[in-house]
C-alpha positions, 0 to 999 in steps of 0.5 A, a space after each residue: 171353174 178356178 174364177 168362180 173359186 177365186 171369186 168365192 175366196 175373195 169374197 170370203 176374205 173380209 170376212 175372215 179378216 174380220 174374224 182374225 181381228 176379233 180373235 186377236 183382240 180377244 187373245 190379247 185381252 185374255 193375255 192382259 187378264 192373265 197378267 192382272 191375275 199373276 201380278 195379284 198372285 205373284 207374292 210369296 205366300 209366306 210373306 205379309 202381303 196386302 190382303 186385297 192384292 189378289 182381289 185387286 187382281 181378280 177384279 181387273 181381270 174381270 173388268 177387262 173381260 167384261 169390257 171386251 164382252 167375254 
């Protein structure tokens, strides 16, 4: 019985590896999108900031997510 279980696990390994790789790529993309948003919002609100800086960060984050299909 153990041989059948091992064979089933071996057959599932490539599928699990593919899912893990996809999740890692999505996590990296989400992290980059959060960094882009943070960069756009990191200036101190009391200082004079370029008005489009936050919007630029939001656009970049959105483009990153779209490019990854998220």
